[in-house]
Backbone as a chain_set.jsonl record, in Angstrom:
{"seq": "XXXXXXXXXXXXXXXXXXXXXXXXXXXXXXXXXXXXXXXXXXXXXXXXXXXXXXXXXXXXXXXXXXXXXXXXXXXXXXXXXXXXXXXXXXXXXXXXXXXXXXXXXXXXXXXXXXXXXXXXXXXXXX", "coords": {"N": [[55.096, 26.931, 102.289], [54.017, 30.163, 102.359], [54.982, 33.338, 103.855], [54.859, 36.106, 105.873], [56.968, 37.84, 107.98], [56.978, 40.505, 110.438], [58.888, 42.918, 111.95], [60.34, 45.157, 114.479], [58.691, 46.943, 115.509], [58.044, 49.45, 118.258], [58.217, 51.443, 121.174], [57.911, 54.768, 120.682], [59.071, 58.37, 120.861], [57.031, 61.311, 120.117], [58.11, 62.603, 116.79], [60.246, 61.174, 116.784], [61.801, 58.133, 115.357], [61.497, 54.968, 113.286], [62.307, 51.962, 111.817], [60.597, 49.502, 110.263], [60.553, 46.123, 109.662], [60.116, 43.424, 107.141], [60.279, 40.207, 106.61], [59.723, 37.883, 103.859], [58.873, 34.397, 103.248], [58.63, 31.591, 101.438], [57.711, 32.825, 98.991], [58.814, 34.57, 95.965], [59.756, 37.971, 96.579], [60.317, 39.777, 94.579], [58.726, 39.598, 92.338], [56.319, 40.47, 93.421], [54.154, 43.151, 94.656], [54.427, 45.089, 97.395], [52.833, 46.311, 100.441], [52.15, 48.294, 103.174], [49.902, 48.462, 105.994], [47.858, 49.461, 108.668], [46.388, 49.366, 111.783], [44.346, 51.07, 114.105], [43.404, 51.27, 117.677], [40.135, 50.423, 117.782], [39.7, 51.164, 115.362], [39.245, 50.658, 111.581], [41.455, 48.627, 109.477], [43.574, 50.385, 107.551], [45.184, 51.507, 104.509], [48.587, 52.525, 104.209], [50.96, 52.802, 102.772], [52.599, 51.877, 99.509], [54.039, 49.819, 97.115], [55.41, 48.786, 93.987], [57.632, 47.744, 92.011], [61.009, 48.677, 92.928], [61.474, 52.088, 92.478], [59.396, 52.165, 90.775], [55.732, 52.145, 90.343], [54.243, 53.645, 93.077], [52.177, 54.483, 96.204], [50.569, 56.471, 98.697], [49.278, 57.316, 101.752], [47.976, 60.642, 102.429], [48.541, 61.725, 104.834], [51.032, 60.568, 105.738], [52.819, 61.102, 103.673], [56.088, 62.239, 102.561], [56.982, 61.875, 105.207], [57.086, 58.941, 105.482], [58.733, 56.089, 104.279], [58.808, 53.217, 101.841], [60.368, 50.528, 100.992], [61.943, 47.842, 99.344], [64.275, 44.935, 99.405], [64.917, 42.705, 97.149], [67.036, 40.722, 97.212], [67.308, 39.849, 99.66], [64.937, 39.31, 100.208], [63.054, 40.98, 101.406], [60.955, 43.595, 102.934], [60.767, 46.853, 104.02], [59.645, 49.572, 106.085], [60.353, 52.819, 106.57], [59.778, 55.08, 108.822], [59.516, 58.495, 109.717], [59.651, 61.491, 112.12], [57.47, 60.865, 113.612], [54.368, 60.437, 114.746], [51.615, 61.031, 117.61], [48.939, 60.2, 116.283], [50.048, 58.117, 114.631], [50.19, 55.699, 116.007], [49.636, 52.472, 116.143], [48.666, 48.95, 115.02], [51.03, 47.656, 112.846], [51.06, 46.212, 109.695], [52.406, 44.164, 107.069], [51.968, 43.377, 103.657], [51.258, 41.429, 100.586], [50.906, 41.383, 96.96], [50.634, 39.92, 93.616], [52.775, 41.366, 91.255], [51.71, 41.49, 88.621], [49.031, 42.327, 89.161], [48.952, 44.625, 90.374], [47.936, 47.999, 90.833], [48.858, 50.027, 91.893], [47.127, 50.557, 94.388], [45.595, 50.795, 97.433], [43.927, 49.05, 98.6], [42.788, 46.811, 100.985], [41.698, 44.212, 100.206], [42.76, 43.461, 97.691], [45.315, 42.366, 98.617], [47.236, 39.356, 99.117], [48.967, 38.073, 100.708], [49.738, 38.11, 104.213], [51.221, 39.505, 107.09], [51.658, 39.004, 110.556], [51.642, 41.326, 112.064], [53.049, 44.283, 113.801], [53.554, 46.147, 116.699], [53.266, 49.679, 117.069], [54.187, 52.439, 118.9], [53.372, 55.673, 119.596], [54.501, 58.144, 121.761], [54.797, 60.475, 124.489]], "CA": [[54.207, 27.721, 102.837], [54.022, 31.554, 102.328], [54.613, 33.67, 105.258], [55.457, 37.078, 106.057], [57.152, 38.124, 109.561], [57.121, 41.738, 110.732], [59.806, 43.327, 113.275], [60.935, 46.692, 114.567], [57.981, 47.913, 116.223], [58.557, 49.835, 119.683], [57.668, 52.72, 121.867], [58.966, 55.88, 120.304], [58.654, 59.598, 121.417], [56.819, 62.17, 119.128], [59.247, 63.293, 116.475], [61.257, 60.199, 116.632], [62.149, 57.227, 113.736], [61.52, 53.748, 113.425], [62.14, 51.307, 110.617], [60.03, 48.093, 110.661], [61.17, 45.13, 108.517], [59.091, 42.492, 106.822], [60.711, 39.157, 105.858], [58.976, 37.162, 103.107], [59.383, 33.25, 102.912], [57.876, 30.774, 100.478], [57.196, 33.218, 97.895], [59.805, 35.58, 95.925], [59.364, 39.248, 96.866], [60.777, 40.406, 93.566], [57.361, 39.279, 91.701], [55.257, 40.83, 94.272], [54.2, 44.644, 95.204], [54.164, 45.381, 98.913], [52.396, 47.552, 101.327], [52.067, 48.553, 104.668], [48.671, 48.506, 106.532], [47.665, 49.817, 109.911], [45.188, 49.331, 112.627], [44.633, 51.535, 115.5], [42.476, 50.589, 118.48], [38.608, 50.901, 117.381], [39.464, 51.767, 113.991], [39.402, 49.915, 110.566], [42.671, 48.601, 108.98], [43.834, 51.081, 106.688], [46.436, 51.009, 103.664], [49.36, 53.42, 104.488], [52.059, 53.053, 101.672], [52.62, 50.653, 98.685], [55.306, 49.756, 96.105], [55.519, 47.844, 92.848], [59.247, 47.678, 91.877], [61.826, 49.997, 93.337], [61.398, 53.107, 91.233], [58.058, 52.011, 90.087], [54.359, 52.688, 90.972], [53.77, 53.709, 94.434], [51.225, 55.235, 96.614], [50.794, 56.521, 100.261], [48.228, 58.205, 102.474], [48.41, 61.978, 102.348], [49.007, 62.041, 106.26], [52.365, 60.055, 105.783], [53.824, 61.366, 102.471], [57.146, 63.152, 103.291], [57.451, 61.132, 106.394], [57.22, 57.695, 105.548], [59.478, 55.637, 103.186], [58.634, 52.05, 101.677], [61.515, 49.943, 99.972], [62.324, 46.346, 99.24], [65.326, 44.25, 99.013], [64.728, 41.315, 96.676], [68.021, 39.634, 97.405], [66.874, 39.6, 101.084], [63.428, 39.004, 100.074], [62.553, 41.826, 102.704], [60.337, 44.86, 102.668], [60.857, 47.919, 104.92], [58.991, 50.83, 106.243], [61.042, 53.932, 107.29], [58.981, 56.017, 109.543], [60.184, 59.587, 110.418], [58.728, 62.672, 112.225], [56.356, 59.85, 114.163], [53.293, 61.439, 115.62], [50.782, 59.934, 118.278], [48.318, 59.529, 115.496], [50.621, 56.913, 114.027], [50.032, 54.662, 116.917], [48.801, 51.396, 115.602], [49.748, 47.844, 114.644], [51.306, 47.552, 111.401], [50.899, 44.858, 108.725], [52.861, 44.219, 105.788], [51.186, 42.686, 102.865], [51.782, 41.582, 99.08], [50.153, 40.844, 95.938], [51.486, 39.777, 92.617], [53.013, 42.587, 90.26], [50.879, 41.687, 87.623], [47.525, 42.676, 89.41], [49.013, 45.848, 91.2], [47.7, 49.136, 90.24], [49.046, 51.256, 92.968], [46.071, 50.725, 95.027], [45.984, 50.575, 99.077], [42.838, 48.25, 98.886], [43.403, 45.673, 101.344], [41.092, 42.976, 99.698], [43.732, 42.913, 96.625], [46.631, 41.619, 99.03], [47.256, 37.896, 99.369], [49.792, 37.487, 102.074], [49.904, 39.164, 105.167], [52.314, 39.15, 108.248], [50.943, 39.098, 111.907], [51.531, 42.837, 112.801], [54.025, 44.564, 114.75], [52.945, 47.476, 117.533], [54.032, 50.773, 117.009], [53.457, 53.169, 119.92], [54.324, 57.121, 119.484], [53.973, 58.683, 123.034], [55.764, 60.95, 125.256]], "C": [[54.53, 29.16, 102.773], [53.952, 32.098, 103.578], [55.462, 35.046, 105.209], [55.813, 37.311, 107.725], [57.812, 39.508, 109.712], [57.858, 41.897, 111.901], [60.07, 44.663, 113.231], [59.897, 47.696, 115.282], [58.21, 48.067, 117.745], [57.71, 51.07, 119.912], [58.598, 53.957, 121.455], [58.347, 57.355, 120.733], [57.984, 60.566, 120.066], [58.087, 62.785, 118.241], [60.38, 62.163, 115.979], [61.092, 59.285, 115.155], [62.045, 56.108, 114.11], [61.365, 53.206, 112.025], [61.583, 49.771, 111.035], [60.579, 47.424, 109.196], [60.142, 44.112, 108.127], [59.835, 41.338, 105.975], [59.903, 38.171, 105.225], [59.587, 35.599, 103.022], [58.326, 32.579, 101.982], [57.454, 31.294, 99.287], [58.557, 34.41, 97.353], [59.335, 36.993, 95.94], [59.36, 39.818, 95.522], [59.533, 40.407, 92.506], [56.263, 40.011, 92.331], [55.256, 42.499, 94.547], [53.872, 44.446, 96.802], [53.709, 46.401, 99.4], [52.405, 47.328, 102.54], [50.668, 48.794, 104.866], [48.877, 49.04, 107.992], [46.49, 49.872, 110.644], [45.308, 49.912, 113.778], [43.518, 50.913, 116.197], [41.234, 51.199, 118.08], [38.679, 51.416, 116.203], [39.778, 50.727, 112.769], [40.783, 49.786, 110.187], [42.796, 49.62, 107.737], [45.196, 50.97, 105.741], [47.37, 52.456, 104.015], [50.289, 53.627, 103.25], [52.256, 51.716, 101.051], [53.745, 50.897, 97.503], [55.277, 48.734, 95.271], [57.022, 47.404, 92.876], [59.947, 48.634, 92.331], [61.947, 50.916, 92.046], [60.107, 53.036, 90.66], [56.823, 52.775, 90.684], [54.46, 52.63, 92.374], [52.865, 54.629, 94.978], [51.132, 55.385, 98.186], [49.538, 57.203, 100.72], [49.001, 59.697, 102.495], [49.058, 62.328, 103.876], [50.507, 61.514, 106.504], [53.374, 60.382, 104.901], [54.618, 62.471, 103.195], [57.673, 62.495, 104.554], [57.902, 59.779, 106.416], [57.887, 57.397, 104.192], [59.126, 54.062, 102.77], [59.764, 51.525, 100.892], [61.42, 48.313, 100.118], [63.712, 46.039, 98.747], [65.017, 42.875, 98.728], [65.728, 40.423, 97.115], [67.839, 39.074, 98.71], [65.546, 39.083, 101.309], [62.714, 39.679, 101.473], [61.998, 43.18, 102.18], [60.571, 45.495, 103.914], [59.913, 49.018, 104.963], [59.83, 51.743, 106.969], [59.985, 54.904, 107.772], [59.824, 56.933, 110.204], [59.231, 60.559, 110.978], [57.358, 62.02, 112.934], [55.457, 60.735, 114.994], [52.107, 60.517, 116.462], [49.714, 59.312, 117.159], [48.85, 58.22, 114.626], [50.595, 55.654, 114.735], [49.103, 53.463, 116.222], [49.888, 50.07, 115.537], [49.856, 47.693, 113.244], [51.668, 46.521, 110.852], [51.673, 45.241, 107.568], [52.043, 43.403, 104.932], [51.777, 42.656, 101.422], [50.879, 41.011, 98.226], [50.985, 40.759, 94.866], [51.538, 41.206, 91.605], [51.895, 42.631, 89.322], [49.523, 42.311, 87.916], [48.069, 44.117, 90.065], [48.94, 47.115, 90.384], [47.792, 50.552, 90.855], [47.95, 51.545, 93.995], [46.427, 50.287, 96.61], [44.394, 49.987, 99.596], [43.156, 47.073, 99.528], [42.637, 44.105, 100.92], [42.035, 42.632, 98.495], [44.97, 42.3, 97.21], [46.258, 40.168, 99.43], [48.035, 37.532, 100.412], [49.869, 38.622, 103.007], [50.676, 38.762, 106.178], [51.144, 39.36, 109.774], [50.875, 40.437, 112.375], [52.662, 42.986, 113.821], [53.413, 46.062, 115.298], [54.015, 48.483, 117.293], [53.315, 51.83, 117.895], [54.269, 54.724, 120.047], [53.471, 57.8, 120.766], [55.192, 59.228, 123.676], [55.611, 60.533, 126.917]], "O": [[55.629, 29.357, 103.292], [53.161, 31.669, 104.418], [56.544, 35.121, 104.628], [55.008, 36.988, 108.599], [58.934, 39.745, 109.263], [57.622, 41.169, 112.866], [60.06, 45.32, 112.19], [60.116, 48.873, 115.568], [58.505, 47.104, 118.454], [56.846, 51.577, 119.198], [59.765, 54.103, 121.817], [57.133, 57.431, 120.926], [58.569, 60.444, 118.99], [58.988, 63.385, 118.828], [61.164, 62.28, 115.038], [60.463, 59.626, 114.153], [62.419, 55.884, 115.261], [60.606, 53.686, 111.183], [62.053, 49.06, 111.923], [60.883, 47.935, 108.118], [59.219, 43.985, 108.932], [59.992, 41.496, 104.765], [59.272, 37.475, 106.02], [60.781, 35.518, 102.733], [57.216, 33.094, 101.843], [56.886, 30.563, 98.476], [59.195, 35.026, 98.207], [58.378, 37.196, 95.193], [58.322, 40.414, 95.236], [59.47, 41.416, 91.804], [55.232, 40.143, 91.671], [56.34, 43.075, 94.64], [53.057, 43.624, 97.22], [54.053, 47.489, 98.939], [52.654, 46.218, 103.012], [50.099, 49.356, 103.929], [50.012, 49.047, 108.469], [45.527, 50.445, 110.133], [46.172, 49.533, 114.568], [42.738, 50.158, 115.616], [41.179, 52.427, 118.013], [37.766, 52.165, 115.856], [40.65, 49.899, 113.036], [41.486, 50.751, 110.487], [41.898, 49.512, 106.901], [46.191, 50.398, 106.187], [46.717, 53.498, 104.068], [50.296, 54.757, 102.761], [52.161, 50.652, 101.665], [54.175, 51.986, 97.122], [55.104, 47.633, 95.794], [57.472, 46.731, 93.803], [59.427, 49.727, 92.111], [62.374, 50.603, 90.934], [59.756, 54.008, 89.992], [56.898, 53.8, 91.362], [54.766, 51.557, 92.893], [52.671, 55.645, 94.311], [51.584, 54.493, 98.903], [48.788, 57.643, 99.849], [50.215, 59.891, 102.557], [49.981, 63.132, 104.003], [51.157, 62.014, 107.423], [54.56, 60.116, 105.099], [54.222, 63.291, 104.024], [58.858, 62.65, 104.849], [58.835, 59.38, 107.113], [57.756, 58.107, 103.194], [59.216, 53.455, 103.838], [60.111, 52.281, 99.985], [60.811, 47.745, 101.024], [64.268, 46.695, 97.867], [64.86, 41.997, 99.577], [65.35, 39.294, 97.426], [68.171, 37.909, 98.926], [65.119, 38.55, 102.334], [62.048, 39.093, 102.327], [62.462, 43.775, 101.208], [60.595, 44.786, 104.92], [59.388, 49.397, 103.916], [60.052, 51.407, 108.133], [59.345, 55.509, 106.912], [60.672, 56.597, 111.03], [58.094, 60.604, 110.508], [56.281, 62.605, 112.821], [55.835, 61.603, 115.78], [51.738, 59.431, 116.013], [49.592, 58.089, 117.086], [48.082, 57.451, 114.048], [50.932, 54.611, 114.174], [47.951, 53.666, 115.839], [51.092, 49.971, 115.775], [48.869, 47.608, 112.514], [52.545, 45.818, 111.354], [51.67, 46.379, 107.099], [51.317, 42.621, 105.544], [52.56, 43.51, 101.007], [50.077, 40.178, 98.649], [52.047, 41.381, 94.918], [50.573, 41.907, 91.301], [51.194, 43.635, 89.198], [48.89, 42.799, 86.98], [47.074, 44.819, 90.245], [49.687, 47.331, 89.43], [47.248, 51.631, 90.618], [47.843, 52.686, 94.446], [47.377, 49.564, 96.912], [43.812, 50.331, 100.625], [43.759, 46.218, 98.879], [43.066, 43.032, 101.345], [42.116, 41.426, 98.262], [45.72, 41.714, 96.43], [45.194, 39.85, 99.961], [47.676, 36.546, 101.055], [50.026, 39.804, 102.699], [50.877, 37.549, 106.228], [50.008, 39.834, 109.762], [49.957, 40.691, 113.155], [53.119, 42.08, 114.518], [52.928, 46.922, 114.562], [55.234, 48.306, 117.292], [52.126, 52.11, 117.746], [55.414, 54.906, 120.46], [52.253, 57.962, 120.834], [56.32, 58.748, 123.563], [56.451, 60.918, 127.73]]}, "num_chains": 1, "name": "protein.A"}
């Protein structure tokens, strides 16, 4: 059974950093593009950042570019989201997602992602 489990969410002060992890089981991450989405209270879930293969096609929201970085370790079947210079507007539940590399065009459209994690809460507040 395919499964994604996120961890690393926490309460952090503005300007701080967090690293989220997402461990995949039941499918080999090396054949999948990964993405991170987030959903703030009262808002729709939005795509934040995505990655095909390491060093390959990627995409991100303008608001996180230069602050957030996505990576994956195929040997550990794990994806990561490094978040720096966090702002209160980054407060949300963060979800990881995956789609087959063969279908990946660098998009952040949630409809195209097949596997989802349960989410991890990130709160940015002083």
